[in-house]
Backbone bond lengths (Angstrom), bond angles and torsions (degrees), N, CA, C in turn:
res aa  C-N    CA-C-N  psi(-1)  N-CA   C-N-CA  omega(-1)  CA-C   N-CA-C  phi
1 X - - - 1.440 - - 1.515 106.72 -
2 X 1.327 115.01 157.06 1.452 121.14 177.08 1.515 109.26 -154.52
3 X 1.326 114.80 169.32 1.459 121.28 -176.48 1.544 111.04 60.59
4 X 1.338 115.24 32.83 1.466 120.75 -179.36 1.525 108.94 -70.75
5 X 1.322 115.75 122.28 1.466 123.21 -176.17 1.526 109.95 -101.46
6 X 1.350 117.25 160.60 1.462 120.74 177.91 1.526 113.40 -57.66
7 X 1.336 118.57 -26.01 1.462 120.89 179.14 1.535 112.92 -85.60
8 X 1.349 116.92 5.80 1.465 124.91 177.66 1.525 114.31 81.22
9 X 1.329 119.61 8.15 1.456 121.59 171.04 1.529 108.00 -73.77
10 X 1.334 117.34 146.42 1.466 120.89 177.70 1.523 110.77 -162.54
11 X 1.321 114.29 172.53 1.454 123.47 173.61 1.519 108.12 -118.30
12 X 1.321 117.05 154.99 1.454 120.87 174.77 1.517 110.07 -151.74
13 X 1.314 116.14 152.76 1.463 121.82 171.77 1.512 107.07 -114.53
14 X 1.321 115.57 127.98 1.477 120.50 -178.18 1.524 109.81 -122.95
15 X 1.324 115.92 131.41 1.476 122.17 170.69 1.525 106.52 -95.32
16 X 1.322 116.13 128.45 1.457 121.26 -177.49 1.518 109.82 -115.82
17 X 1.353 117.54 104.70 1.468 119.70 -178.30 1.530 114.12 -70.21
18 X 1.319 117.60 -23.00 1.464 119.28 -179.81 1.533 111.17 -74.17
19 X 1.328 117.28 -27.74 1.458 121.85 -179.37 1.520 113.33 -113.83
20 X 1.343 117.26 -1.40 1.457 122.74 -178.04 1.527 112.39 50.35
21 X 1.350 114.95 55.63 1.445 118.79 176.83 1.516 110.95 -140.20
22 X 1.316 114.47 165.82 1.448 122.95 176.68 1.521 106.00 -129.29
23 X 1.340 116.61 126.29 1.457 120.84 -172.90 1.517 111.10 -129.33
24 X 1.310 116.03 133.77 1.462 122.59 169.58 1.526 106.47 -93.47
25 X 1.348 115.40 116.74 1.475 121.35 -178.17 1.520 110.22 -108.33
26 X 1.320 115.73 148.85 1.460 122.91 172.45 1.538 107.14 -116.25
27 X 1.317 115.86 131.92 1.462 122.10 174.73 1.539 106.32 -113.98
28 X 1.328 115.85 115.80 1.453 122.05 177.43 1.526 108.91 -129.96
29 X 1.312 115.69 125.35 1.476 122.07 -179.61 1.518 110.94 52.30
30 X 1.347 116.64 38.11 1.454 121.89 176.84 1.524 115.43 81.27
31 X 1.329 118.05 0.37 1.474 122.23 -178.82 1.518 108.98 -105.59
32 X 1.336 115.72 133.58 1.451 122.18 179.56 1.513 109.87 -96.00
33 X 1.342 116.79 136.85 1.475 121.65 172.43 1.524 108.28 -142.11
34 X 1.307 116.32 145.62 1.454 119.94 179.06 1.506 109.94 -81.40
35 X 1.348 115.45 143.17 1.446 122.78 177.55 1.517 108.46 -104.66
36 X 1.330 116.65 -51.97 1.474 123.05 179.17 1.514 108.68 -138.07
37 X 1.319 115.97 136.10 1.469 122.65 -176.37 1.520 107.74 -126.47
38 X 1.340 117.68 122.31 1.463 122.28 179.52 1.519 108.62 -117.26
39 X 1.326 117.15 119.17 1.462 122.09 179.15 1.527 110.79 -88.19
40 X 1.320 116.20 168.25 1.470 123.31 176.71 1.529 112.48 57.22
41 X 1.331 114.83 49.11 1.458 121.71 176.35 1.529 107.13 -105.62
42 X 1.317 118.75 107.01 1.459 120.30 -174.67 1.544 113.08 -68.47
43 X 1.306 115.41 110.19 1.473 122.04 176.67 1.518 107.88 -139.24
44 X 1.309 115.74 72.05 1.472 120.58 -177.14 1.528 110.91 -58.28
45 X 1.317 115.37 150.83 1.458 121.03 178.39 1.513 111.40 -76.12
46 X 1.315 115.85 161.28 1.473 124.01 176.84 1.526 113.22 60.61
47 X 1.326 117.38 27.08 1.460 123.27 175.79 1.527 108.11 -137.59
48 X 1.342 115.38 151.18 1.448 120.47 174.43 1.519 109.71 -75.73
49 X 1.320 115.53 140.84 1.465 121.37 174.02 1.529 108.22 -136.40
50 X 1.326 115.96 148.64 1.457 121.52 173.94 1.511 108.40 -94.05
51 X 1.298 116.74 125.78 1.457 123.15 174.46 1.523 107.17 -113.15
52 X 1.311 116.48 121.54 1.461 120.94 -178.42 1.527 108.69 -123.11
53 X 1.314 115.43 135.07 1.451 121.57 175.37 1.522 106.58 -118.65
54 X 1.318 116.59 124.80 1.467 121.72 179.48 1.526 106.74 -114.93
55 X 1.327 115.45 129.66 1.464 121.33 -178.65 1.522 108.56 -127.06
56 X 1.327 115.49 130.66 1.461 122.08 175.58 1.521 107.48 -137.64
57 X 1.335 117.20 98.89 1.459 120.61 -177.39 1.520 110.82 66.68
58 X 1.335 115.86 -110.32 1.453 121.50 179.14 1.527 112.51 -100.43
59 X 1.301 117.64 -4.75 1.482 121.87 -178.19 1.524 110.47 -88.37
60 X 1.348 115.64 131.91 1.463 121.99 177.77 1.512 108.17 -123.90
61 X 1.331 116.76 133.19 1.469 122.32 175.79 1.523 108.81 -125.86
62 X 1.332 116.24 141.25 1.449 121.91 176.92 1.513 110.95 -120.49
63 X 1.310 117.13 127.34 1.464 123.23 -177.53 1.532 109.66 -119.05
64 X 1.308 116.79 141.96 1.462 122.15 171.11 1.513 105.93 -123.50
65 X 1.330 116.06 123.86 1.463 123.33 -179.64 1.536 110.38 49.71
66 X 1.337 115.57 47.94 1.464 125.49 175.19 1.538 115.50 71.81
67 X 1.321 117.50 4.04 1.468 120.26 178.82 1.533 109.68 -105.39
68 X 1.339 115.86 129.30 1.459 121.50 178.89 1.510 110.29 -72.04
69 X 1.336 116.54 125.25 1.453 122.33 178.19 1.529 112.00 -120.42
70 X 1.313 117.61 -35.68 1.457 120.84 -170.17 1.517 110.41 -121.03
71 X 1.337 116.79 133.39 1.456 123.17 174.39 1.516 109.03 -136.58
72 X 1.313 117.08 135.62 1.459 121.10 177.57 1.509 109.24 -152.22
73 X 1.318 114.28 155.03 1.458 121.44 173.75 1.526 107.79 -116.44
74 X 1.316 116.34 119.95 1.453 121.98 -178.37 1.535 110.07 -84.07
75 X 1.324 117.15 159.11 1.453 120.05 -179.62 1.545 114.44 -70.89
76 X 1.347 116.02 -18.38 1.464 120.62 179.58 1.531 108.71 -146.65
77 X 1.348 117.58 154.88 1.470 119.84 179.47 1.519 112.34 -62.59
78 X 1.305 115.51 152.51 1.471 122.41 176.03 1.515 108.77 -77.44
79 X 1.342 116.45 128.19 1.468 120.07 -176.44 1.528 113.37 -133.71
80 X 1.326 118.49 -9.89 1.458 121.16 -174.16 1.508 113.70 -85.64
81 X 1.289 115.73 -170.11 1.470 123.34 179.41 1.530 111.58 -79.75
82 X 1.326 115.11 171.52 1.459 121.30 178.03 1.521 109.20 -122.78
83 X 1.348 116.26 161.05 1.459 120.56 178.87 1.517 109.70 -170.22
84 X 1.308 116.29 -167.26 1.461 122.74 179.21 1.520 109.34 -112.21
85 X 1.337 116.99 146.08 1.453 122.18 -176.31 1.521 108.34 -146.65
86 X 1.336 116.01 143.26 1.462 121.34 170.58 1.512 107.35 -151.06
87 X 1.311 116.53 157.75 1.454 120.91 177.26 1.533 109.62 -66.74
88 X 1.310 115.60 151.17 1.458 120.91 -177.10 1.527 112.27 -63.76
89 X 1.332 118.52 -27.91 1.453 121.04 -177.66 1.536 112.86 -94.32
90 X 1.331 117.36 13.93 1.469 121.70 -177.33 1.516 111.60 -104.28
91 X 1.306 115.12 154.41 1.460 122.21 170.56 1.525 106.20 -111.36
92 X 1.330 116.42 105.05 1.455 121.52 -174.33 1.518 109.15 -127.14
93 X 1.310 117.28 137.48 1.451 122.63 174.43 1.524 107.68 -114.66
94 X 1.332 115.64 136.35 1.452 120.75 178.58 1.521 107.97 -113.14
95 X 1.340 115.65 141.12 1.444 121.17 179.02 1.534 107.85 -148.48
96 X 1.299 116.68 142.59 1.474 121.83 177.72 1.508 113.75 58.49
97 X 1.326 117.65 43.35 1.466 122.26 176.53 1.522 108.03 -68.50
98 X 1.311 116.41 123.23 1.464 122.47 -177.54 1.508 110.44 -134.45
99 X 1.303 117.12 137.65 1.463 122.26 172.61 1.527 106.27 -119.70
100 X 1.313 115.26 123.27 1.451 121.65 179.83 1.523 109.20 -119.36
101 X 1.322 118.34 117.45 1.469 119.26 179.17 1.525 111.54 -62.23
102 X 1.317 116.09 144.75 1.459 120.46 175.21 1.493 108.43 -63.13
103 X 1.318 116.00 140.05 1.441 117.50 -175.02 1.436 111.92 -133.83
């Protein structure tokens, strides 16, 4: 998750291996809505995958295994905190979580 605000609003990018998609979600006041939806994103189950989110001002990019799949321009720059997120019904393992400031 990223752009986490004090009121608990945030954005997240999720790779879904059951549907082979990558989605940029917005959570506002506890309600989820999709911002950008990319189909045919290979994320097979029971395998490790690298998920990378790159943010520069209002530009958001989503990568799976080093390949760019998702691009979006947000209405305002990202300013909140970052963290990890997964759906409650998922089994997800995180390893090597890194945040690198834009430079």
